[in-house]
C-alpha positions as CSV (number, residue, x, y, z in Angstrom):
1,M,33.8,39.8,76.8
2,Q,37.5,38.8,76.7
3,A,36.9,36.4,79.6
4,Q,34.0,34.8,77.6
5,T,36.3,34.5,74.6
6,I,39.0,32.8,76.6
7,R,36.5,30.4,78.0
8,S,35.1,29.7,74.6
9,G,38.6,28.6,73.5
10,K,38.5,25.8,76.0
11,R,36.9,22.5,75.0
12,S,33.9,21.4,76.9
13,R,33.4,17.9,78.2
14,G,30.8,17.3,75.5
15,E,33.2,18.3,72.7
16,T,36.0,16.1,74.2
17,A,33.6,13.2,74.5
18,F,32.4,13.7,70.9
19,D,36.0,13.7,69.6
20,A,36.8,10.6,71.6
21,A,33.7,8.8,70.2
22,I,34.7,9.8,66.7
23,A,38.2,8.5,67.2
24,V,37.0,5.2,68.6
25,L,34.5,4.9,65.7
26,C,37.3,5.5,63.1
27,I,39.5,2.9,64.8
28,L,36.7,0.4,64.7
29,I,36.1,1.1,61.0
30,F,39.8,0.8,60.2
31,I,39.9,-2.6,62.0
32,I,36.9,-3.9,60.2
33,I,38.5,-2.9,56.8
34,A,42.1,-3.8,57.6
35,Y,41.7,-7.0,59.6
36,P,40.5,-9.3,56.6
37,L,43.7,-8.4,54.7
38,Y,45.8,-8.9,57.8
39,F,44.2,-12.2,58.4
40,V,44.9,-13.4,54.8
41,I,48.6,-12.4,55.4
42,I,49.0,-14.4,58.6
43,A,46.9,-17.3,57.3
44,S,49.1,-17.6,54.3
45,V,52.1,-18.5,56.5
46,S,50.2,-20.5,59.2
47,D,49.3,-24.1,59.7
48,Q,46.0,-24.4,57.9
49,T,44.6,-26.9,60.5
50,L,44.9,-24.1,63.1
51,V,43.4,-21.6,60.6
52,S,40.4,-23.7,59.9
53,T,39.8,-24.4,63.6
54,G,39.8,-20.7,64.4
55,K,43.0,-20.7,66.4
56,V,44.8,-18.1,64.2
57,T,43.5,-14.7,65.0
58,L,46.2,-12.1,65.7
59,F,49.5,-13.9,65.0
60,P,50.6,-16.7,62.6
61,R,50.9,-20.1,64.2
62,G,52.8,-23.1,62.8
63,F,54.8,-20.8,60.5
64,S,55.2,-22.2,57.0
65,T,56.0,-20.7,53.6
66,F,54.9,-23.8,51.7
67,G,52.2,-21.9,49.8
68,Y,54.5,-19.2,48.5
69,G,57.1,-21.9,47.6
70,E,54.5,-23.7,45.5
71,I,53.4,-20.5,43.8
72,F,56.9,-19.2,42.9
73,K,58.4,-22.5,41.9
74,D,55.9,-22.5,39.0
75,S,57.7,-20.9,36.1
76,R,54.5,-19.5,34.7
77,I,54.2,-17.1,37.6
78,W,57.2,-15.1,36.4
79,T,55.8,-15.1,32.8
80,G,52.5,-13.9,34.2
81,Y,54.1,-11.1,36.2
82,R,56.1,-10.0,33.2
83,N,53.1,-9.9,31.0
84,T,50.9,-8.1,33.5
85,V,53.5,-5.5,34.3
86,L,53.9,-4.9,30.5
87,Y,50.1,-4.7,29.9
88,T,49.6,-2.5,32.9
89,V,52.3,0.1,32.2
90,A,51.7,0.2,28.4
91,G,47.9,0.2,28.8
92,T,47.9,2.9,31.5
93,L,50.1,5.2,29.4
94,F,47.9,4.6,26.3
95,N,44.8,5.3,28.4
96,L,46.1,8.6,29.7
97,L,47.4,9.6,26.3
98,L,43.8,9.4,24.9
99,T,41.6,10.1,28.0
100,L,43.2,13.4,29.2
101,P,43.2,15.2,25.8
102,A,39.7,14.1,25.2
103,A,38.6,15.3,28.6
104,Y,40.2,18.6,28.1
105,T,38.6,19.1,24.7
106,L,35.2,18.2,26.0
107,S,35.6,20.6,28.9
108,R,36.1,23.7,26.6
109,P,32.8,25.6,26.2
110,E,34.0,27.0,22.8
111,F,34.1,23.5,21.4
112,R,30.6,23.3,19.8
113,A,30.4,19.6,19.2
114,R,31.2,18.6,22.8
115,R,27.6,17.9,23.8
116,I,27.0,15.6,20.9
117,L,30.3,13.8,21.5
118,M,29.7,13.5,25.2
119,F,26.3,12.0,24.5
120,L,27.9,9.4,22.2
121,F,30.5,8.5,24.9
122,V,27.8,8.2,27.6
123,F,25.6,6.1,25.3
124,T,28.3,3.4,25.4
125,L,27.9,3.2,29.2
126,F,24.4,1.8,28.8
127,F,24.6,-0.1,25.5
128,N,27.2,-2.4,23.9
129,G,27.3,-5.1,21.3
130,G,27.7,-8.0,23.8
131,L,30.4,-10.6,24.1
132,I,30.0,-12.5,20.8
133,P,29.9,-9.5,18.5
134,T,32.8,-8.0,20.4
135,Y,34.8,-11.2,20.1
136,I,34.1,-11.3,16.3
137,L,35.2,-7.7,16.0
138,M,38.5,-8.4,17.9
139,K,39.1,-11.4,15.7
140,D,38.5,-9.5,12.5
141,L,40.9,-6.8,13.7
142,H,43.5,-9.5,14.4
143,L,43.8,-8.5,18.0
144,T,43.0,-11.9,19.5
145,N,46.0,-13.7,21.0
146,T,48.1,-10.6,21.0
147,M,49.2,-8.2,23.7
148,W,47.3,-5.4,21.9
149,V,43.9,-6.8,22.9
150,F,44.7,-5.6,26.5
151,I,45.5,-2.1,25.4
152,V,43.7,-0.9,22.2
153,P,40.0,-1.9,22.6
154,F,39.7,-0.4,26.1
155,A,41.7,2.7,25.6
156,V,39.1,5.1,27.1
157,N,36.9,4.5,30.1
158,V,33.9,6.8,29.9
159,F,33.6,7.0,33.7
160,N,37.2,8.2,34.0
161,L,36.6,10.6,31.0
162,I,33.7,12.2,32.9
163,I,35.8,12.6,36.0
164,A,38.7,14.2,34.2
165,R,36.4,16.5,32.1
166,T,34.7,17.7,35.3
167,F,38.0,18.4,36.9
168,F,39.1,20.5,33.9
169,E,35.8,22.4,34.0
170,V,36.0,23.2,37.7
171,S,39.8,23.7,38.2
172,L,40.7,25.6,35.0
173,P,38.8,28.9,34.8
174,K,38.2,30.4,31.4
175,E,40.1,33.5,32.5
176,L,43.2,31.5,32.8
177,Y,43.1,30.5,29.1
178,E,42.1,34.0,28.1
179,S,45.1,35.5,29.8
180,A,47.3,32.9,28.2
181,S,45.8,33.4,24.7
182,I,46.6,37.1,24.9
183,D,50.3,36.1,25.0
184,G,49.8,33.9,21.9
185,C,49.2,30.6,23.7
186,S,47.3,28.1,21.6
187,H,45.1,25.3,23.0
188,F,47.9,22.8,22.5
189,K,50.4,24.9,24.4
190,F,47.9,25.7,27.1
191,Y,47.1,22.0,27.6
192,A,50.7,20.9,27.7
193,L,52.3,23.8,29.6
194,I,49.5,25.0,31.9
195,A,46.7,22.5,32.2
196,M,48.8,19.4,32.7
197,P,51.1,20.8,35.4
198,L,48.0,22.0,37.3
199,S,46.3,18.6,37.0
200,K,48.7,16.3,38.8
201,A,45.9,15.3,41.2
202,I,43.4,14.1,38.6
203,V,46.2,12.5,36.5
204,S,47.2,10.4,39.5
205,V,43.6,9.4,40.2
206,I,42.9,8.4,36.6
207,A,46.2,6.6,36.3
208,L,45.5,4.6,39.5
209,Y,42.0,3.6,38.2
210,Y,43.5,2.4,34.9
211,L,46.4,0.7,36.6
212,V,44.2,-1.3,39.0
213,A,41.8,-2.2,36.1
214,H,44.7,-3.5,34.0
215,W,46.3,-5.3,36.9
216,N,43.1,-7.1,37.8
217,D,42.0,-7.8,34.2
218,F,41.1,-11.4,34.2
219,F,38.3,-11.6,31.6
220,T,40.3,-10.3,28.6
221,G,43.0,-13.0,29.0
222,L,40.4,-15.7,29.6
223,I,38.4,-14.9,26.4
224,Y,40.9,-13.5,23.9
225,I,44.3,-15.1,24.8
226,H,45.1,-18.7,24.0
227,S,48.9,-18.8,24.2
228,N,50.4,-19.5,27.6
229,D,53.3,-17.1,26.8
230,L,50.8,-14.2,26.7
231,Q,48.6,-15.0,29.7
232,P,48.5,-12.3,32.4
233,L,49.2,-13.0,36.1
234,Q,45.5,-13.4,37.0
235,I,45.0,-16.3,34.6
236,V,48.2,-18.0,35.8
237,L,47.1,-17.7,39.4
238,R,43.7,-19.1,38.5
239,D,45.4,-22.1,36.9
240,I,47.5,-22.6,40.1
241,L,44.3,-22.5,42.2
242,L,42.5,-25.0,40.0
243,S,45.5,-27.4,40.0
244,N,45.7,-27.2,43.8
245,Q,42.0,-27.7,44.2
246,V,42.4,-31.0,42.3
247,F,45.4,-31.8,44.5
248,S,43.4,-31.1,47.7
249,Q,40.7,-33.6,46.6
250,G,43.3,-36.4,46.7
251,A,43.6,-36.9,42.9
252,G,46.1,-39.6,42.2
253,S,46.0,-40.9,45.8
254,G,42.6,-42.5,46.0
255,G,41.5,-39.6,48.2
256,N,43.5,-40.9,51.2
257,A,45.6,-37.8,51.4
258,G,42.7,-35.4,50.8
259,G,42.7,-33.9,54.3
260,Y,46.5,-33.4,54.3
261,A,46.5,-31.9,50.8
262,Q,43.7,-29.6,51.7
263,Q,45.9,-27.9,54.2
264,F,48.5,-27.0,51.6
265,A,45.9,-26.1,49.0
266,D,44.4,-23.5,51.4
267,Q,47.8,-22.1,52.1
268,V,48.4,-21.7,48.4
269,K,45.0,-20.0,48.1
270,Y,45.9,-17.4,50.7
271,G,49.3,-16.9,49.1
272,V,47.7,-16.3,45.7
273,I,45.6,-13.4,47.2
274,I,48.8,-11.7,48.6
275,V,50.8,-12.2,45.4
276,S,48.1,-10.7,43.2
277,T,47.3,-7.7,45.4
278,L,50.7,-6.7,46.9
279,P,52.1,-4.7,44.0
280,I,49.0,-2.4,44.0
281,L,49.2,-2.0,47.8
282,I,52.8,-0.9,47.4
283,V,52.0,1.7,44.7
284,Y,49.0,3.3,46.4
285,P,50.7,5.1,49.3
286,F,52.9,7.1,46.8
287,I,49.9,8.7,45.1
288,Q,47.5,8.8,48.1
289,K,47.8,12.6,48.6
290,Y,46.9,13.2,44.9
291,F,44.2,10.5,45.0
292,E,42.2,12.2,47.8
293,K,42.4,15.7,46.3
294,G,41.6,14.5,42.7
295,V,38.5,12.5,43.7
296,M,37.0,15.4,45.6
297,I,37.7,18.0,42.9
298,G,36.6,15.7,40.1
299,S,33.3,15.0,41.8
300,V,32.2,18.6,42.1
301,K,29.4,19.6,39.8
302,G,29.4,16.1,38.3
């Protein structure tokens, strides 16, 4: 019996082959996902003639930082970065300030109105007033052409609210509150001193969702903002792309320099992708461990 147990501890050839196949499959999936981003990075510093002819695959060729130089010499880029960082940080904090308490309240079974309120929240996922009524509302509230239009109207995302509510329902058993209430702990103290310290995972997940949404917010600036001093980074990058597209078509040169200009316009295009995504890529590794745990727990019994 002991000999059989010892033998069972050894891995068979089939198990080893299966693990090797899984490892190879994971590597292939990683390459499929990561290579497009890597290609954009090397293409942004390569000769665009070589890129367009397929000669740039693994390493940059004809190294040039012209695209990044064109992007960062535009003074609007720094204004856009400043505005986007402000909107992202302030908006994310405001989102968390409203979403997490609402999710905790809706997760408490003793709160009788939670089903009605949850229905009203979910209703907004399927029906809304449309663009024109929304614009009129923002204008009547004097939010257009102000920084508050990025923060106040979209304070609670219902999808994130549902995830956070599910997390509180699953991860905070009622016995925990009952034991705390015996010692005189109110719901406010329980939420601040017990629920929040135990919910770092879901807070990180919800914060990342809101942060990415604010950072990539293009439509709000396009519709509601008219002042260049308030435009977010995404609008500024769009304007740079459009101006370089005109440049690539040989505007002002009778079209004679169109091919030459197209090379630099493509380099600017790749550079814009990196400039707009790099900050989020830097932030993500620091909250990855919370992100994985929070998503799995928040999805249980959804």
